[in-house]
N, C-alpha and C positions, 0 to 999 in steps of 0.2 A: 587814657590819662596821659598827660604830657610827661615824658621821661625826664625832662629838665627841671621839673618842679622843685626837687630838693637839692639841686646843684647850687653851689656857691657861685657868685659872679665870676670868679677867676677859674672855675673848672671848665669853662666853655672852650678854652684853648689849652692844649697840652703843654706848650712851652711856658705859658703864663702860670699854669698850675704847678709845674715843677719849680719854677723860680720862687713862687710864694711858699711852697712847701719847704724848700731849702732855707728861705728867709725866716720862716716861722720857727724852724728848728735850730737856728744859729744862736750864737752867744749874744748876750745883751750888747756887747761892744760892736760885734759885727752888724747887729740890727741897726745900731745908731749910724754906722758908716753907710750901710745900704740905704737907710731911710733918706739921709742927706743926698746920696747919689741919685736915688729915684726922683726925689723932688727937683734936683737940679736938672737932670736929664729931661724930665717932663716939661719944666719951664722953658728949657732951650728949644723944645719942640712945639712950643706955643700952647701947651695945656694950661688952663687956668681953672682954679676952683673958687667956689663961692666962699667968701670969708666967714660966712655963718654956717658952714657945713656941720660943725660940731653941734650947734644948737638944733639944727634941722634933724639930726640923727641921734639925738640924745638917748632915745629909747633903745638903740642898738648896742649899748655899751657892754653887751655880753660877748662880743666877738673877741678873739684872741688878740687882735691888733688894736683894740680900743684901750688897752691898759697903759699905753704910752702915747702921748700926744704927737710926737714926731713920727712914730710908726703909723699912727692913724692918719696923719696928713699924707704920708707917702702912699699909703694904700688908697686914699681918696684920689690922689693924682692918677694912679694907675687905673682905678675903677672907671674914671670918666674919659680917659684917653681913648682914641680910636684904636682899632684892633692892630693896625700896623705899628703904631707907636708902642702899644702894649707888648707886642712881640719883640721889638727892638730893645726896649728897656729890659724885658725879661731875659733875653740872651746876654745882655751886658751885665745884668745883676748876677746871673749864674757865673759868669767869668769872674766878676769881682769876688763873689763868695768863695770860689775856688782859690783865688789868689790869697784871700784872707786866711783860708784854711791851711794853705801851704806855709804861711808865715808863723803859724802857731807851733 
């Protein structure tokens, strides 16, 4: 049996998994800042998403990041980015979360 069967899409890469875990456990304010950061970083790196992605994945609304449209959009940008972009955005997101944590 495939060991990756039950893994989430972001568990395939350790840095990405750490960034998402920190993001998930952050405050609502930090989530908003990080979501905007991820979206902007992904767009700058040429990542584009289908404008209808919410309708396409309406049945997935049980995921933790589906509760907020901005967070959902940020996660979609990360999900479809290539692995190098995912890693770079993940590292930058971890740094941002550390900065936000120090400000509190």
